[in-house]
C-alpha positions in Angstrom: 30.8 -52.1 27.3 32.8 -54.8 24.7 29.4 -57.1 25.7 27.0 -54.7 25.6 27.7 -53.6 22.3 27.8 -57.0 21.2 24.3 -57.4 22.5 23.1 -54.2 20.4 25.0 -55.7 17.1 22.8 -59.2 17.7 19.6 -56.8 18.8 19.9 -54.7 15.7 20.3 -57.7 13.3 17.4 -59.3 15.1 15.0 -56.2 14.9 15.7 -55.8 11.5 15.1 -59.1 10.4 11.7 -58.7 12.3 10.9 -55.3 11.3 10.8 -55.8 7.4 7.6 -57.8 7.3 6.2 -55.3 9.8 7.2 -52.6 7.6 4.9 -54.6 4.6 2.1 -54.9 7.1 2.1 -50.7 7.7 2.9 -50.7 11.5 6.6 -50.3 11.4 7.9 -47.1 12.8 9.1 -44.3 11.1 12.7 -44.4 11.1 13.2 -40.5 12.1 10.3 -38.6 12.8 8.7 -35.6 15.2 5.3 -35.6 17.0 5.5 -32.1 17.3 7.4 -28.9 16.9 5.2 -25.8 18.2 5.0 -22.5 19.1 3.6 -22.8 22.4 4.0 -19.0 24.2 4.1 -15.8 22.1 3.4 -12.6 23.9 4.7 -9.2 23.7 5.5 -7.1 26.9 4.1 -4.6 26.6 1.5 -5.5 24.0 0.1 -1.5 24.4 3.3 0.8 23.8 3.4 4.5 22.6 4.9 6.0 19.3 8.6 5.9 20.6 8.4 2.9 23.0 9.3 -0.3 22.5 7.7 -3.9 23.5 9.6 -7.1 24.0 8.3 -9.9 22.6 8.9 -13.7 23.7 8.7 -16.9 21.8 8.5 -20.0 23.9 9.1 -23.3 21.6 8.3 -27.0 22.5 9.2 -30.2 21.0 9.0 -33.8 21.0 11.5 -36.0 18.8 11.5 -39.6 18.1 14.7 -41.9 16.7 15.0 -45.3 16.0 12.7 -47.7 14.5 13.4 -49.7 11.5 17.2 -48.3 11.2 17.8 -47.7 14.5 20.0 -45.3 16.4 20.1 -42.8 18.7 19.7 -38.9 17.3 19.7 -35.9 19.3 18.2 -32.1 18.7 19.4 -28.6 17.7 19.3 -25.0 18.6 16.2 -24.2 16.3 16.4 -20.7 14.3 13.8 -18.5 15.0 12.3 -14.9 13.7 9.7 -12.5 14.2 8.2 -10.2 11.5 6.4 -7.6 11.9 6.1 -3.7 10.0 7.8 -5.2 7.5 10.9 -6.2 9.2 12.6 -9.5 10.4 13.7 -9.8 13.8 16.3 -12.3 15.2 15.5 -13.1 18.3 18.0 -14.5 21.0 18.0 -17.8 23.2 17.7 -16.9 26.7 16.5 -20.1 28.6 16.4 -23.9 26.9 16.4 -26.9 29.0 17.3 -30.3 26.4 15.5 -32.9 27.3 17.2 -36.4 28.2 17.4 -39.2 25.8 14.7 -41.7 26.6 14.2 -44.8 25.1 11.2 -47.5 24.5 10.4 -51.0 23.5 7.7 -51.3 20.9 5.7 -54.3 22.0 3.5 -56.5 19.6 0.7 -58.4 20.8 2.2 -61.5 20.3 4.5 -63.9 22.6 8.1 -62.9 21.2 7.7 -59.5 23.2 9.2 -56.0 22.1 10.8 -56.3 19.2 12.0 -53.0 17.9 13.5 -50.2 20.2 13.2 -46.3 19.9 14.3 -43.5 21.2 12.6 -39.9 22.2 13.5 -36.4 23.5 11.6 -33.8 24.9 13.1 -30.6 24.8 12.2 -26.4 25.4 13.3 -22.8 24.6 12.7 -19.1 24.9 14.1 -16.7 22.4 13.5 -13.0 23.1 13.8 -10.1 21.2 12.7 -5.8 21.4 10.7 -4.4 18.8 11.4 -0.9 18.7 8.2 0.5 17.0 9.5 0.8 13.8 9.1 -0.4 9.9 11.7 -1.7 7.9 12.9 1.7 6.6 13.5 3.1 10.3 10.2 5.2 10.6 8.2 5.0 13.2 4.9 2.8 13.0 1.5 5.1 13.3 -1.2 4.3 15.9 -3.1 1.1 15.5 -2.9 -3.0 16.0 0.6 -4.3 13.9 0.5 -8.3 13.5 3.7 -9.8 14.2 4.6 -13.8 13.3 7.1 -15.7 14.8 8.5 -18.9 12.8 10.8 -21.3 14.3 12.8 -23.7 11.8 14.6 -26.7 13.2 17.3 -28.7 11.2 14.5 -31.7 10.6 11.0 -29.0 9.9 9.6 -26.1 10.7 6.8 -25.2 13.3 3.6 -23.7 12.2 3.8 -20.0 12.8 2.1 -18.0 15.6 0.8 -14.8 15.3 -0.4 -11.4 17.6 -0.6 -7.9 18.0 1.1 -4.9 19.7 -0.9 -1.9 19.3 1.0 1.5 19.3 -0.5 4.9 20.6 0.1 8.2 19.9 0.6 10.7 23.1 -0.7 13.1 20.4 -3.6 12.4 18.2 -5.5 14.0 15.3 -9.2 13.8 15.7 -12.4 14.9 14.5 -14.8 16.7 16.2 -16.4 13.9 18.5 -12.5 13.7 19.6 -12.1 10.5 18.0 -9.1 9.6 15.7 -9.4 11.0 12.5 -9.4 8.6 9.6 -5.6 8.3 8.1 -7.5 8.9 4.7 -9.3 12.0 5.1 -8.4 15.4 3.4 -9.1 18.2 5.1 -9.0 21.4 3.9 -8.0 25.1 4.1 -10.1 26.9 7.3 -11.1 24.0 8.4 -10.6 23.3 12.4 -8.3 21.1 13.5 -8.5 18.7 16.5 -5.6 17.7 18.6 -5.5 15.5 21.3 -2.5 14.6 23.4 -2.2 12.4 26.6 0.4 13.4 29.8 1.4 11.7 33.0 2.5 13.0 35.9 0.9 16.6 36.2 -0.2 18.3 39.2 -3.4 16.3 40.2 -4.7 19.8 41.5 -4.3 21.7 38.7 -6.0 22.0 35.1 -2.6 22.5 32.9 -2.0 23.5 29.8 0.5 21.9 26.8 2.4 23.2 23.6 1.6 21.1 20.5 3.7 21.7 17.5 1.8 21.3 14.3 4.0 21.8 10.8 3.1 21.2 7.0 5.7 19.4 4.7 5.6 22.6 1.9 3.8 25.9 2.9 5.3 26.1 6.6 7.8 23.8 7.4 8.3 25.9 10.4 4.9 25.1 11.5 3.0 27.3 14.3 2.6 26.1 18.1 -1.3 25.2 19.6 -1.8 24.9 23.2 -3.5 22.3 24.6 -5.8 22.4 28.0 -6.4 19.1 30.1 -10.2 18.6 30.2 -10.1 18.2 34.0 -7.1 17.7 37.0 -5.5 14.3 36.8 -6.9 13.7 33.6 -4.0 13.4 32.1 -5.6 14.3 28.6 -5.0 17.3 27.1 -7.3 18.7 24.2 -7.2 22.2 21.9 -7.5 23.2 18.1 -6.8 25.4 16.1 -8.1 26.7 12.5 -6.1 25.4 9.7 -5.2 29.0 7.6 -3.2 29.5 4.3 -0.4 30.5 6.4 -0.3 26.9 7.5 -1.7 25.1 4.6 -1.8 27.4 1.3 -4.9 27.9 -0.8 -5.9 28.7 -4.8 -3.4 30.5 -6.8 -0.3 30.2 -4.7 2.5 31.2 -7.2 4.0 28.0 -6.2 4.8 25.7 -9.1 3.2 22.1 -7.8 2.2 18.5 -9.1 0.5 15.3 -8.1 -0.3 12.1 -9.0 -2.7 9.9 -8.8 -2.4 6.0 -10.4 -5.0 3.1 -9.8 -2.3 0.4 -12.2 1.6 -0.1 -12.5 3.1 3.4 -11.3 5.6 3.7 -13.8 4.5 6.3 -15.8 3.3 8.0 -12.9 7.0 7.9 -11.5 8.2 9.4 -14.4 5.5 12.0 -14.3 6.7 12.6 -10.8 10.7 12.5 -11.5 10.3 14.5 -14.9 8.0 17.3 -12.9 11.2 18.2 -10.4 12.0 20.6 -8.8 8.4 21.5 -8.9 7.1 21.3 -5.4 5.0 17.3 -5.0 1.6 17.9 -3.9 1.3 14.2 -3.3 1.0 11.0 -4.8 -2.1 8.3 -4.4 -1.6 4.9 -5.4 -4.7 2.3 -5.3 -6.2 1.3 -2.6 -3.2 3.7 -0.4 -0.8 2.4 2.4 -1.5 3.8 6.0 2.1 2.9 7.4 3.6 5.2 4.8 0.9 7.8 4.7 0.2 7.2 1.0 -3.6 8.3 0.2 -5.9 6.3 -1.8 -7.1 7.3 -5.3 -10.5 7.8 -3.9 -13.0 11.2 -3.7 -11.3 13.1 -1.6 -7.8 12.9 -3.3 -9.2 12.9 -6.6 -11.3 16.6 -5.9 -8.6 17.8 -4.1 -5.9 17.1 -6.9 -3.2 17.5 -4.3 -2.3 17.7 -0.8 0.4 18.8 1.7 0.7 16.5 5.1 0.3 18.5 8.4 1.6 16.7 11.4 1.4 17.4 15.4 4.2 16.9 17.7 4.5 16.1 21.1 7.1 15.2 22.7 8.7 12.0 20.7 5.2 11.3 19.2 3.5 12.8 16.2 0.6 12.2 14.0 -0.2 13.0 10.3 -2.9 14.1 8.3 -3.4 15.2 4.9 -5.2 18.8 3.6 -5.6 20.1 0.5 -3.7 22.0 -1.6 -4.2 21.5 -5.1 -1.5 21.1 -7.7 -1.1 23.4 -11.0 -0.4 19.6 -12.8 -2.5 16.6 -12.0 -1.6 13.2 -13.5 -4.1 10.4 -13.6 -3.4 6.7 -14.6 -6.1 4.0 -14.9 -8.7 3.4 -16.9 -11.7 5.5 -18.4 -15.1 4.7 -20.1 -16.6 5.4 -23.5 -20.4 6.8 -23.9 -19.9 3.6 -26.2 -23.3 1.4 -26.0 -21.8 -1.2 -24.8 -21.1 0.0 -21.1 -23.7 1.0 -19.1 -25.0 4.0 -19.0 -23.5 5.3 -15.4 -19.9 4.1 -16.6 -19.7 6.5 -19.4 -17.2 9.3 -19.3 -15.9 8.3 -15.9 -12.4 7.5 -14.6 -11.9 4.1 -12.2 -10.7 5.0 -8.5 -8.6 2.9 -6.1 -11.9 0.4 -5.1 -13.6 0.4 -8.4 -15.7 3.6 -7.5 -15.9 6.1 -10.5 -15.2 9.6 -10.6 -17.1 11.7 -13.1 -16.6 15.8 -14.5 -19.3 16.4 -12.0 -17.5 15.2 -9.3 -15.0 17.8 -10.2 -17.0 20.6 -11.4 -16.7 23.4 -8.6 -13.4 21.2 -7.3 -10.8 21.5 -9.8 -10.9 25.5 -10.1 -8.6 26.8 -7.3 -5.0 26.3 -8.5 -5.1 23.3 -11.7 -4.0 24.6 -14.6 -3.5 20.9 -16.3 -4.6 17.8 -16.4 -3.7 14.3 -17.7 -5.7 11.7 -18.5 -3.6 8.3 -19.4 -6.9 6.6 -19.4 -8.9 5.3 -23.1 -11.8 7.6 -24.1 -12.6 10.2 -21.8 -11.3 13.5 -24.2 -13.4 12.2 -27.1 -15.4 14.7 -28.8 -17.8 13.6 -31.7 -15.9 10.2 -31.7 -14.7 11.9 -35.0 -12.7 8.6 -35.9 -16.1 6.8 -35.9 -14.3 4.5 -33.1 -17.5 3.7 -30.9 -21.3 2.5 -31.9 -22.9 6.1 -30.8 -26.5 5.4 -31.9 -27.2 2.0 -30.5 -27.6 0.4 -34.2 -24.5 -2.0 -33.8 -22.3 -0.7 -35.6 -19.4 2.3 -35.5 -19.5 5.7 -37.1 -18.9 8.9 -36.4 -20.9 10.4 -33.5 -23.7 13.0 -34.1 -23.1 16.3 -33.2 -26.5 16.4 -31.1 -24.6 14.0 -28.7 -23.0 15.0 -25.6 -19.8 13.2 -25.5 -17.1 12.6 -22.3 -14.8 15.2 -23.5 -17.2 18.5 -23.5 -18.1 17.4 -19.8 -14.9 17.4 -18.7 -13.8 20.5 -21.2 -16.1 22.7 -18.5 -14.9 22.2 -15.3 -11.6 24.8 -14.9 -8.2 23.6 -16.2 -7.1 25.4 -19.7 -5.1 22.0 -20.7 -7.2 18.8 -20.6 -4.4 16.1 -22.3 -5.3 12.8 -22.7 -7.4 10.0 -25.5 -10.4 9.8 -27.5 -10.1 6.1 -27.5 -7.8 3.4 -26.2 -4.8 4.8 -24.4 -1.7 3.4 -24.9 -0.6 0.1 -23.0 1.4 0.2 -20.0 4.0 0.2 -17.8 7.0 1.0 -21.6 4.8 3.0 -24.0 2.8 5.3 -21.6 5.8 6.0 -19.7 8.0 6.9 -23.0 5.2 9.3 -23.9 4.9 11.1 -20.4 8.7 11.5 -20.1 8.6 12.8 -23.9 6.2 14.9 -23.4 8.1 16.8 -20.4 10.9 16.7 -22.4 8.8 18.3 -25.6 6.7 21.1 -23.7 9.9 23.8 -22.6 10.4 24.1 -26.4 7.0 22.9 -27.8 4.1 24.2 -25.1 2.0 22.2 -23.5 -0.7 20.8 -26.3 1.7 20.6 -29.5 4.6 18.4 -26.9 1.2 16.0 -26.8 0.4 15.9 -29.5 4.3 14.9 -30.6 5.3 12.7 -28.0 2.3 10.6 -29.2 2.7 10.7 -32.5 6.1 9.3 -32.0 5.4 6.2 -30.1 1.9 5.7 -32.7 -0.2 6.6 -30.2 -2.3 8.0 -32.7 -5.7 8.4 -30.4 -4.3 11.1 -28.5 -6.7 14.4 -27.9 -6.1 17.7 -26.1 -8.8 20.4 -25.3 -7.6 23.9 -24.3 -8.5 27.4 -25.3 -8.5 27.2 -28.8 -10.5 23.8 -29.1 -9.9 19.8 -29.5 -7.2 18.4 -30.9 -6.7 14.6 -32.1 -5.3 12.5 -34.9 -7.5 11.7 -38.0 -7.1 8.2 -39.9 -6.6 8.3 -43.7 -6.4 5.8 -46.0 -4.0 6.2 -48.8 -4.9 4.3 -51.7 -1.9 5.0 -54.0 0.5 4.0 -51.0 -2.0 1.0 -49.9 -1.3 2.9 -46.0 -3.4 4.3 -43.6 -1.9 7.7 -42.8 -2.4 9.5 -39.4 -3.1 13.4 -40.0 -2.6 15.9 -37.2 -6.0 17.6 -36.8 -6.9 20.9 -35.1 -7.9 22.9 -33.6 -11.6 22.3 -33.6 -13.3 25.2 -32.4 -16.0 24.7 -29.2 -18.8 26.3 -31.8 -18.1 23.4 -33.6 -18.5 20.7 -31.5 
């Protein structure tokens, strides 16, 4: 061993001496490195599961590393850290098998008579990790039907393997369908008196009989106790059961139901909408919509279906351990929208004017709300610019296209006039720029909720906005139009803001 040590010491000195010029020639081997770290296999078994079932995810890794070269020496491999991300969760698979390959060595030959001048070492290793996914998201809730992507990553002590992805398909033994027995799009908003189509699968029945099963259908507000619906097997041994029921007002309330309810829709940071919802409690919450929605959490998008509904309930069909959920219109009494609106200023295209923006960037107009916001809706709050402008009394906009801002002509129809005739008794909002979020608008809606028990809905909005210097406020109610008029005080040399109204509808 001593002789071997002397040989290695001598070899180390020789290789270090000879390697130095080669380094500068750009041909010296790296001191430490690897040819590859990779996820060679990734699969789920089974790759399709029903809600409530589990799937085992297997991650296979392969590694080839080199040591030696300019600095010499032998290294060794270490067990990597493996993670699998799915449905917002991070799983940590356990090592179930490994093969740490032996260390080999090779001389590095150069094309001259001196022969090998460098010695390097290599090692090949393999691992298999496994974890079980229970079909739930990060909040512990079962995920909905559909494809769910999972990503495997492996971190070694000296590098990270490129991640690899796969999918697990989750199916539901119970599915809410459309009239063609296709799965109902998750963001559909059904209505009372629509037909609810249900399809379920059940294994192990009598192949000679056309059997039936019973499914429970519940709503989250009106009827949490629910009803029972009988499904019939399509043919003996098909294992597919279908049935339908009409959504009645005993399952989901409709019209003026005597229950104080609220809903909100937000395409921006939802601080103000969240404050609205918190302040409205313990009134019944008839749903929130956010931008493009979230299917996993069953939060609907801000689209025309939700905006016309102005409130929804969730109905859930349950069979065994699986369920499926759909939205049904149940219009709220109070509806809060937070986003963007357009005035009738000529700077905007005519098709934008007087409309508000939805989650995908499409527009929602008073015509879209007409005939829809007249079931139970009493108060609408627009946290958006310009929508409730009438006659541009403050001269904020170029109303006649002459290139200057002026008080609008009474002959022109302004956005507020159109919105005033769609049904709700109170419309609260702005006739020009609305307060910025996420702080001022949140403070205003919170203060308004605090005020209206003593000041009434209209004056609470006036006072809450005035307190935070949001002087573009506007209200349309049964008495008329309320706004704030800026007046210059030449003596004090400052602008005063005069609370004005009501201007009777006949004076618009």
